[in-house]
N, C-alpha and C positions, 0 to 999 in steps of 0.2 A: 042254507043250501050246502050240501057236501059234495065236493067234486073228487072223483077217484084219482089217486096218485099213481104214477107209473109203478109197475110191479117190482120195485126194488126190494120190498119186504112184504110178504103176504099179510093182508089185514091192515096195512097202513093206508089211511085216507086223509083228505084235507077237510077241515071244518072251516067254511067261509062265512064270516059274519059281516053283515052290512049295517052301517050306522045310519041314523037319520040324515046325516050330511052326505050320503052316497059315497062314503069311503068304506072300503072293505079291508078286512084283516083275515088272514088265513092261518090256521093252526093245523099242524100235522097230528092226526089222531094216533095215540099209542096203540101198538099192536099187542096181541096176547103174549108174544114172546118177551117183549121188554117188560110188560107188566108182571109176568111170571118171575123174571129175574129180580125185579124189585121186591117181590114177595120173598124170594130166597134170602135177600139181605135183611128184610124186616123180621122174618120169623125168628132167627137167633136172638134178636134184640128183645122180642116179646118173651122168649124163654128166659132170658136173663132177668127181665123185669119180674117175671113170675117167680123165679127163685128168690129174688130179693124180697118180694112180697111175702112169700112163705116164711122166710127167716125173720122178717120184720114182725109178722103176726105171732110167731112162736116167742120172739123176744118180748113182745108186749104182754103175752100171757104169763111168762115167767116173772115179768116185772110187777104185775098186779096180782099174781097168784090166782088167776081165774081162767081155767081151761076152756070153759064155754065161751067166754069173751075172746079168747085167743082163736078159737075156731071161727067165730064170726068175723074177726079181723082178717084172718087168712082168706076167707071166702070173698070178702069185700075187696081187699087189696088185690087178690088174684083176678077178680072180674075187671077191676079198673085197669090192671096191667095188660090183660089180654084184649078186652073189648074196648078199652078206653084209649089204647095206644093210637089207633088210626084217627078217630075224630078229634082228639086233643091235638095231635101233631098236625093234621091237615087244617084245622081251624086256626091254630097259632102260627103256622109256617106257610101260609098262602097256598094251601092245597098240596103240601109236600110231606112226605115221610123221609126217613133216612134212605130207604131203598129207592124211592122215587127221585130223591135228590141225586143219588149215585148214578142213575141212568137218565137223568135229564127229563123227568116226567113231572107233571103237575095236574091237579084236579081243578077245573074251572067250571063255571056255569055254562049252560047251553048257548049263551050269547057271548061267551068268552070273558065274562066278568069274573072277578075274584070270588071264590067260594065263600058262602056265609056259614056261620056256626050251625044254624039249623040244617043246612044242606049236608054239612060234614056229619052231623049226628044221624040224620035219616039214612044216608047212603051206607053208613057203617052198622046201623041197627039191622038193616035188611041184609047185611053181609051174612048173617046167620042162615038165612034162606038160601043165599047164593052158594054157601058152602056145602049144602046138601047135594047128594047123599054122602059124598066125601070129596074133599079137596076141590071145592068150587065146581062141582059137576053141573048144577043148575046155572051158575053164573057163566060158565064157558058156553053152554048151549045158548043161553040168552044173548051173549056177546056176539056170537056168529049169526044168530037168527035175525037180530034187528039191523045188522049191517052197519052200525055206527059205533062199534066198540063199547057198547053200554051193557053192563050187567044189570040185574034187577035193582040194585041199590042206586045206580046212576039214573035209571028210568024214574024211580020214585023221587029222587032228590033234584032231578033236572041238572045233572052234572055230566061231565065227560072228562076223560083222562087224555091229556095232550102232551106232545113233546115240546120242551122249551127250546127256543132257538138260542144258539150260542151268542153271547154279547159281541157286538161288532166294535172293534177298536178303530181309532182314527187312522192308524197306520194301514189297516186293512182297507179302509175306504179310499185312502190315497193311492194304494197299490192297485185297487180295482177300478180306479177312475179311468174313463176312456181317454185315449191320447188326445192331445190338443188339436183342435181343428183350425188353428190360426192360419195355417198355410193352405187349407182346403179351398177349393174354388167355390165361389158364391153360386147358389142355385139360379137358374135362368128365371126371368120374370114370369114366364108361363107356369113354371113349377111352383114359384112362390105364391102364385095366385091360387094354387090348389088348397092351401091352408085356409085362405079366406072364404073358400067355397064350402068348407066342411060345416056340417051341422054342429051347433055349439057343444052338444054332449059328446059327439064323436071327436071333436077337436080336443076337448079336455082329456078324453081317453088317449089320443095320440100323444099329447104332450106328457101325460103321466107315464105312458109306455116309454117314451124317449128318455125320461129320467131314470126309469127302473131297469131298463134292458141290460146294463152291464151286470146286473145281479140275477138275471133270469136265465135258467138253463134252456137248452133248445126245445125240450118238451113243453115247457111252460109257454115259450114264445109261440109254438105251434098251436097250443090250446087257445091262447088269447087271439091269435090271428084268425082262427077258424070261427070264433064267436062273433067277429065283426066282418066276416067275409062279405056279407051283403053290402055293408057300407063301402068296403074296399072296391067292390065291383062297380059301384056307382061312380067312384072317383078315378080309379085306375083299372078299367076293365081289361085292357090289353095286357098289362103287366100281370094281373091276377091269372089270366088265361094262360100266359106263356111261362111264367116263373112261379106262380102260386101266391097265396095270400100272405105268407110270411115275408116274402120279398117286397110285396107292395106295402105292407105295414112298416117294414124297415125303411123303405124309401120315404114314407111320410114322416117317420120318426127323425130321419136325417134332416128333412126340411124344418121340422119343429125345433130341432137342436140348433139349427142355423138362425132361424128367425125369432125364436122365443127362448133365449137362454135363461132369463130370470125366472119365468114360470116353471121351466124344467127343473131348475135347482130347488125351487120351493116345493113342487109336487113330488119330487123324488123321495121325499120322506114318507109319503102316503102310499097306500095300496092302490092298484089300478082298478077303476070302476068300469065295468063293461056296459056299454049302452044297451038299453032295452027297447022294446017296441020297434024292432026292425021290420021293414017291409020284406016280403018274400023276394028272392032273387029273380031276375028276368028269365024267361024261358029260353031253352037252347042248350 
């Protein structure tokens, strides 16, 4: 399932992958702009490899005194340099080329898995068709048409280009950690009972949300709250009606952080799973 990202960059989306353990991971799809810039970096490298291949073929011909063999060597080396650059680099470097590395991009499978050698070969063989009639005309049209940032090569190989997230350092986690709640007032017994009344799946969602919310932007919090609004209305109907689903979800997350500190710390490492099979909200 792919969920649209706020329009910070046209063409950017999220690829959300669910595992059998009901844990989800999201990847930001690379837009045409960043992919074009990666091509700008990779193209001079291909030209340089082509020049080296030509000189190597000529040197080989002079060494063995056979011009026909030199021509064959130049053609073979030129083909490997131009069309082999992408599949070799992506297969050997976890879906990256120099250009993709420079702009934080990577090729992965449709389920977020590392790219296989066969996938790297297929997506780059079809690159010849994507390049038609000139400079990726077919590829660009296909990329916008399917709505998931896939050119024909990606559709054939079952791959997608995503943005890599910057590695998180320990110092960043410590600085982003929420302030200590040691001096905060304990929730009232009636509020504490709310957590025990939650459905198990929804309770896991609230606990996971409580662990991840320091790293969620306001838009993402709004999206998650809207997806569980039905559950929130069953538990905190008045708060949802007066202050909205985000406030209600934040209140439940506060209770979860107070009552369940250990699970929060453990689940904070995982992505939030949104409960499914919700009943329709009450009329009114």
